C-alpha positions as CSV (number, residue, x, y, z in Angstrom):
1,M,78.8,120.4,179.9
2,K,82.1,122.2,179.8
3,I,85.2,120.9,181.6
4,L,88.4,122.8,182.3
5,L,91.4,120.5,182.8
6,V,94.2,122.1,184.7
7,E,97.9,121.3,185.0
8,P,99.2,123.6,187.8
9,N,102.2,125.8,187.3
10,F,104.7,123.1,188.5
11,P,108.3,124.2,188.6
12,I,109.1,122.4,185.3
13,S,111.3,124.2,182.8
14,S,109.6,125.1,179.5
15,K,111.8,122.8,177.5
16,S,110.5,119.9,179.7
17,K,106.8,120.7,179.4
18,N,106.3,118.0,176.8
19,H,109.0,115.7,178.0
20,K,108.1,112.1,178.6
21,D,108.6,112.4,182.3
22,F,106.2,115.3,182.8
23,L,103.5,115.0,180.2
24,P,100.0,115.4,181.9
25,I,98.9,112.0,180.6
26,G,96.1,111.6,183.1
27,L,94.5,114.9,181.9
28,L,94.9,113.9,178.3
29,K,93.1,110.6,178.9
30,L,90.3,112.4,180.8
31,A,90.0,114.8,177.8
32,S,89.4,111.9,175.4
33,Y,86.9,110.3,177.8
34,Y,84.8,113.4,178.2
35,R,85.0,114.3,174.6
36,D,83.5,111.0,173.7
37,K,80.6,111.8,176.0
38,G,80.0,115.0,174.1
39,Y,81.6,117.5,176.6
40,E,83.4,120.6,175.6
41,I,87.0,120.4,176.9
42,K,89.7,123.0,177.5
43,L,93.2,122.1,178.8
44,V,95.3,124.8,180.5
45,R,98.9,124.6,181.8
46,G,99.4,127.0,184.6
47,N,97.2,129.9,185.8
48,L,96.0,131.8,182.7
49,R,94.6,135.3,182.7
50,I,90.8,135.6,182.8
51,T,90.9,137.2,179.3
52,D,92.4,134.0,177.9
53,F,89.1,132.1,178.5
54,D,86.3,131.9,176.0
55,F,84.0,129.6,178.0
56,E,82.8,129.1,181.6
57,P,83.3,125.5,182.8
58,D,80.8,123.5,184.8
59,E,83.6,121.5,186.3
60,I,87.3,122.1,186.9
61,M,89.6,119.0,187.1
62,I,93.1,119.6,188.4
63,T,95.9,117.1,188.4
64,S,98.6,116.8,191.1
65,L,102.1,115.3,191.1
66,F,104.5,115.1,194.1
67,T,103.2,115.9,197.6
68,Y,106.0,118.4,198.0
69,W,104.5,120.3,195.0
70,S,101.1,120.5,196.7
71,S,101.3,124.3,197.1
72,Y,101.1,124.7,193.3
73,V,97.9,122.5,193.3
74,K,96.4,124.8,196.0
75,E,97.3,127.9,194.0
76,S,95.5,126.6,190.9
77,A,92.4,125.4,192.9
78,I,92.0,128.8,194.6
79,Y,92.8,130.8,191.4
80,Y,90.3,129.0,189.2
81,K,87.6,128.8,191.9
82,E,87.7,132.6,192.2
83,I,87.3,133.0,188.5
84,F,84.6,130.4,188.2
85,P,82.8,130.2,191.6
86,K,80.0,128.1,190.3
87,A,82.2,125.3,188.9
88,K,82.9,122.1,190.9
89,V,86.6,121.6,191.5
90,T,88.0,118.1,191.6
91,I,91.6,117.2,192.2
92,G,93.2,113.9,191.3
93,G,96.7,112.5,190.7
94,I,99.6,111.5,193.0
95,Y,99.3,113.9,195.8
96,A,95.5,113.7,195.9
97,S,95.7,109.9,196.0
98,L,98.4,109.7,198.7
99,M,96.9,112.3,201.0
100,P,93.2,112.8,200.0
101,E,92.0,114.3,203.4
102,H,94.9,116.7,203.4
103,C,94.2,117.7,199.8
104,L,90.6,118.3,200.5
105,Q,91.3,120.6,203.5
106,Y,94.4,122.3,202.1
107,T,93.1,123.2,198.7
108,K,89.5,123.8,199.6
109,C,88.4,121.9,196.5
110,N,84.9,120.2,196.3
111,N,86.1,116.7,195.6
112,V,89.2,114.5,195.6
113,Y,89.6,111.6,193.2
114,V,91.7,108.8,194.5
115,G,93.5,106.4,192.2
116,V,93.2,105.7,188.5
117,H,90.0,106.7,186.5
118,K,89.0,103.3,185.3
119,E,87.0,104.5,182.3
120,A,89.5,107.2,181.2
121,E,92.3,104.7,181.4
122,K,90.8,102.9,178.4
123,C,91.0,106.0,176.3
124,E,93.9,107.2,174.1
125,P,95.4,110.5,175.3
126,A,94.2,113.6,173.5
127,Y,97.7,114.6,172.3
128,D,96.2,117.3,170.1
129,L,95.5,119.4,173.2
130,I,99.2,119.9,173.8
131,S,100.0,122.1,170.9
132,N,98.2,123.9,168.1
133,N,95.6,121.1,167.5
134,N,98.4,118.9,166.0
135,P,97.2,115.3,166.2
136,H,100.6,114.3,167.6
137,P,102.9,117.2,168.4
138,I,105.4,115.1,170.4
139,E,107.7,112.4,169.1
140,F,106.5,109.6,171.3
141,Q,103.4,107.8,172.5
142,I,102.8,106.8,176.1
143,I,101.4,103.4,176.9
144,H,100.6,101.3,180.0
145,S,100.9,97.6,179.6
146,S,100.2,97.2,183.3
147,R,99.1,99.1,186.4
148,G,100.4,98.8,189.9
149,C,103.3,96.7,191.3
150,P,103.2,93.7,193.6
151,R,106.4,94.9,195.3
152,R,105.8,96.8,198.6
153,C,108.9,99.1,198.8
154,K,108.4,101.4,201.7
155,F,109.8,104.4,199.8
156,C,107.3,104.0,196.9
157,G,103.7,105.1,196.7
158,T,102.7,103.1,193.6
159,W,101.1,100.2,195.6
160,I,99.1,102.8,197.6
161,I,97.7,104.6,194.5
162,E,97.3,101.4,192.4
163,P,96.9,98.6,195.0
164,K,95.9,95.9,192.4
165,F,98.3,94.8,189.8
166,K,96.6,94.7,186.4
167,S,98.1,93.7,183.1
168,K,97.3,93.6,179.4
169,K,97.9,90.6,177.1
170,S,98.6,92.7,174.1
171,I,99.4,96.4,173.2
172,N,99.7,95.8,169.4
173,R,96.4,97.7,168.6
174,E,97.4,100.7,170.7
175,I,100.5,101.6,168.7
176,R,100.2,104.9,166.9
177,A,103.7,106.4,167.0
178,K,107.2,105.4,166.0
179,N,108.5,105.8,169.5
180,I,106.9,104.3,172.6
181,V,107.4,105.2,176.3
182,F,106.0,102.7,178.8
183,Y,104.7,104.2,182.0
184,D,104.4,100.8,183.7
185,N,105.6,100.8,187.3
186,N,107.0,97.3,186.8
187,F,107.1,96.5,183.1
188,L,108.7,93.0,183.4
189,M,106.2,91.9,186.0
190,N,103.5,91.6,183.4
191,P,102.8,87.8,183.1
192,H,102.4,88.3,179.3
193,I,105.7,90.2,179.0
194,E,107.2,87.8,176.4
195,S,104.1,88.1,174.2
196,I,104.2,91.9,174.4
197,L,107.9,92.0,173.6
198,E,107.3,89.7,170.6
199,E,104.8,92.2,169.3
200,L,107.3,95.0,169.7
201,I,110.1,93.0,168.1
202,K,107.9,92.3,165.1
203,L,107.0,96.0,164.8
204,K,110.6,96.9,165.1
205,K,111.6,94.5,162.3
206,N,108.9,95.9,160.1
207,K,110.1,99.5,160.9
208,K,106.7,100.4,162.4
209,I,108.5,101.6,165.6
210,S,112.0,103.1,166.1
211,W,112.6,102.9,169.8
212,C,111.0,102.0,173.2
213,E,111.7,103.2,176.7
214,S,110.6,102.2,180.1
215,Q,110.2,105.2,182.4
216,S,110.4,103.3,185.6
217,G,113.2,100.9,184.7
218,F,113.3,97.1,184.8
219,D,113.0,94.7,187.7
220,G,116.4,93.1,187.8
221,R,115.2,90.2,189.9
222,I,113.0,89.2,187.0
223,L,115.9,89.6,184.5
224,I,117.9,87.1,186.5
225,K,115.1,84.6,186.5
226,K,114.5,85.1,182.8
227,P,117.7,86.3,181.1
228,I,116.1,85.9,177.7
229,L,114.2,89.1,178.5
230,G,117.4,91.1,178.1
231,R,117.8,90.0,174.5
232,M,114.1,90.6,173.8
233,L,114.3,94.1,175.2
234,K,117.2,94.9,172.9
235,A,115.5,93.4,169.9
236,A,112.4,95.4,170.6
237,G,114.4,98.6,170.5
238,F,114.4,99.5,174.2
239,R,117.0,102.2,174.9
240,Y,118.7,103.4,178.1
241,P,117.8,100.3,180.2
242,R,117.6,101.1,183.9
243,I,117.8,98.8,186.9
244,A,117.6,99.6,190.6
245,W,120.1,99.2,193.4
246,D,118.0,100.4,196.3
247,W,119.6,98.5,199.1
248,G,123.1,97.9,200.5
249,Y,126.5,97.4,199.0
250,N,126.3,93.7,199.7
251,Q,123.9,93.5,196.8
252,N,126.7,94.3,194.3
253,A,127.1,90.7,193.0
254,N,123.4,90.5,192.2
255,I,123.5,93.9,190.5
256,K,126.5,92.8,188.4
257,K,124.5,89.7,187.2
258,Q,121.7,92.0,186.0
259,I,124.2,94.3,184.2
260,D,125.9,91.3,182.5
261,I,122.5,90.1,181.2
262,L,122.0,93.5,179.5
263,I,125.5,93.6,178.2
264,N,125.2,90.1,176.8
265,A,122.0,91.2,175.2
266,G,124.0,93.8,173.2
267,Y,123.9,96.9,175.4
268,K,127.0,98.9,176.0
269,S,127.8,99.4,179.7
270,K,127.6,103.2,179.4
271,E,124.0,102.9,178.0
272,I,122.9,101.2,181.2
273,Y,121.7,103.3,184.2
274,I,121.5,102.2,187.8
275,F,118.9,103.8,190.0
276,V,120.3,104.6,193.4
277,L,118.4,106.1,196.3
278,Y,120.3,108.5,198.6
279,N,119.4,110.7,201.5
280,W,117.9,107.6,202.9
281,D,118.7,104.6,205.3
282,I,122.0,103.9,203.5
283,L,124.6,106.4,204.7
284,F,127.0,108.4,202.6
285,E,130.1,106.2,203.0
286,E,128.2,103.1,201.8
287,M,126.6,105.1,198.9
288,E,130.1,106.1,197.9
289,K,131.1,102.5,197.8
290,K,128.1,101.8,195.5
291,R,129.0,104.7,193.3
292,I,132.6,103.6,192.9
293,K,131.4,100.1,192.1
294,C,129.3,101.5,189.3
295,W,132.5,103.3,188.1
296,H,134.3,100.0,187.9
297,W,131.4,98.6,185.9
298,K,131.4,101.7,183.7
299,V,127.6,102.2,184.0
300,Q,125.8,105.4,184.6
301,I,123.9,106.3,187.8
302,A,120.4,107.7,188.0
303,D,120.4,109.2,191.4
304,C,117.1,109.7,193.3
305,R,117.0,112.0,196.3
306,Y,114.6,110.5,198.9
307,R,111.6,112.5,200.1
308,P,108.9,110.9,202.3
309,L,105.6,110.2,200.7
310,N,103.9,112.9,202.9
311,Q,106.6,115.5,202.5
312,M,104.8,118.8,201.9
313,Y,107.7,121.1,200.8
314,D,111.0,120.9,199.0
315,N,113.1,124.0,198.6
316,Y,116.3,122.2,197.8
317,K,118.8,124.5,196.0
318,P,121.9,122.8,194.6
319,K,124.0,126.0,194.7
320,I,123.1,127.2,198.2
321,V,125.3,126.1,201.1
322,D,124.1,125.1,204.5
323,Q,120.4,124.4,203.9
324,S,118.6,122.4,206.6
325,S,115.5,120.3,207.1
326,K,113.6,123.5,207.2
327,D,114.3,123.9,203.5
328,Y,113.9,120.3,202.4
329,Y,113.9,116.7,203.8
330,V,117.2,115.6,205.3
331,H,117.3,112.0,206.4
332,K,118.9,110.9,209.7
333,G,122.6,110.4,209.2
334,W,122.8,112.8,206.3
335,D,123.2,116.6,206.1
336,D,123.0,119.2,203.4
337,A,126.7,119.0,202.6
338,L,126.7,115.2,202.2
339,I,123.6,115.2,200.0
340,K,125.0,117.8,197.6
341,Q,128.5,116.2,197.6
342,F,127.0,112.8,196.6
343,R,125.0,114.4,193.8
344,K,128.1,116.2,192.6
345,N,130.1,113.0,192.7
346,V,127.5,111.2,190.6
347,R,127.3,113.9,188.0
348,R,131.1,114.0,187.6
349,Q,131.3,110.2,187.4
350,N,128.6,110.0,184.8
351,I,130.5,112.5,182.6
352,C,133.5,110.3,182.8
353,V,131.5,107.2,181.9
354,R,129.8,108.9,178.9
355,Q,133.0,110.3,177.6
356,D,135.1,107.2,178.3
357,V,137.8,109.1,180.2
358,K,139.6,108.2,183.5
359,F,139.2,111.5,185.2
360,Y,137.0,114.6,185.5
361,S,138.3,118.2,185.2
362,P,136.2,121.4,185.6
363,S,138.5,123.3,183.3
364,I,137.9,120.7,180.6
365,E,134.2,120.8,181.0
366,R,134.1,124.6,180.9
367,K,136.4,124.5,177.8
368,K,139.1,126.6,179.4
369,I,141.7,124.4,177.6
370,S,142.3,124.2,173.9
371,K,140.8,121.3,172.0
372,E,144.2,120.0,171.0
373,K,145.3,119.7,174.6
374,I,142.0,118.2,175.7
375,I,142.4,115.4,173.1
376,K,145.9,114.6,174.4
377,L,144.8,114.6,178.1
378,K,141.7,112.4,177.6
379,D,143.8,109.4,176.9
380,L,145.9,109.7,180.0
381,S,145.4,107.9,183.3
382,F,144.3,109.8,186.4
383,E,147.9,109.7,187.8
384,K,149.4,111.2,184.6
385,S,146.7,113.7,184.0
386,S,146.9,115.1,187.6
387,K,150.5,116.1,186.9
388,K,149.4,118.2,184.0
389,L,146.2,119.6,185.5
390,D,145.6,121.0,189.0
391,D,141.8,120.3,189.0
392,T,141.6,116.6,188.2
393,W,139.0,114.5,190.0
394,N,139.3,110.7,190.4
395,P,136.0,108.7,190.2
396,A,137.7,105.8,192.0
397,D,138.2,107.8,195.2
398,V,135.7,108.6,198.0
399,H,135.0,112.3,197.9
400,Y,133.8,114.0,201.1
401,P,132.4,117.6,201.4
402,Y,135.0,120.4,201.5
403,S,137.9,117.9,201.0
C-alpha cells in the first residue's frame, strides 16, 4: 500500500512552514502509524507538479485547518484526485471534524475522518519527512499531555472535535528534543499536572531540556486555585506564559491575580501575554478599556480576531480600507474600521511594552530619526516626547478610527 499525505497550500508564509503553530503534526503521526504497518509514505506540502511524483498512491489523506481555509482543502482534493483517479481520498483535521457533511459535499472526497485518529495519536511524529530526511530538522518537539477541554466556550471548537478530556500521567519517556511545545488545549487541567511538571523540572535541572511552551496558554482559573503551578511552570522552563481574558472588563481584578501569580513565580510582566478576543460580543469601547488595563500592567496582548466556527471565507486585508462582511466576518456592533483600529492599537502598545517606553512613534519605528536622538527620546514621558515629535501615540488613551 502507498499513501500520499497532503498538507494543502494554506496561505502560510514560507518562513512559518515549520513553525510550531503550523506544523502538520497530524500528518506526521499518521506517517509513523502507517510506516509501522509497512506502508510506503510520501508527504507533500501544496499541490506539486505531476512530474514530482515517483509513485502512485492507493490512498490520499488530506489535512484541514480552519473552516475559512476550506477552499485550499478543496483545491488539493480535486487536484490530486485528477492526477490519481483510482486513489481513495480522505480528509481529516479541524474543518473536516467541525463540518463533516459540508466537507464531503464541497470537496467531493471519498471519506471524511472526524476527530483524532486514536492509533496514530500513540505514535511519534515522523519529523524526518519535513526536510531532507533529517531525523529532527526543527528545533522543538510537539507533545500532547492531554486531549480535549472540559470547558464549553461557545467560540471554541475543541470540545466538539475532542469531546472527551483525556490525560496522561507521564510524558517523561516521550522527550526526544531539548525544546518542548505542548499542543494541549488546557494544559493545567490535567489531573496529573504537578507530576508532569516535576518531570520537566528534573529534566531542566539536568539540562536535558532548554525550554517549554504551551501553544494554547494556561487556564488562569486553575492558577488561582493552585498558585504553586506558577512557580513550577517557571522552574520547568516554560516561556511566554499566556492567559486568557475572554470576557468583560469587570474580570480585571481576577486577571490581575493571575498575572501576579506569574510575576511572583519569576516572570517579567512583559514576558506575559493576555489572549483577548475581539470582533465579538464585547464592543470596541470595552475592548479599549481592557487594552489600556494591560498597558498599566505592562503585559503584552495576543489579540484574536473572532470568526464563527462555520465561517467559510476570510479575505481580511489589514491595509485595505472599507472592507465589509462580504470580505470577512464582521460581528454585530463592530465594523472594518474598528477591527483594524483595535489591531493597530494592540500592535503599537505591544511595541511600547517590549521596549519599555512610554509612547509609540512611527518615525522612530521606521528609523527616520538618528540613534542618538532616539536614545534621548525613549526616556521621556509621553507629554514631554509629544513636544519634540509630532507623531507620538499614547497607549494610555482610547484611540478611535480616523481620529
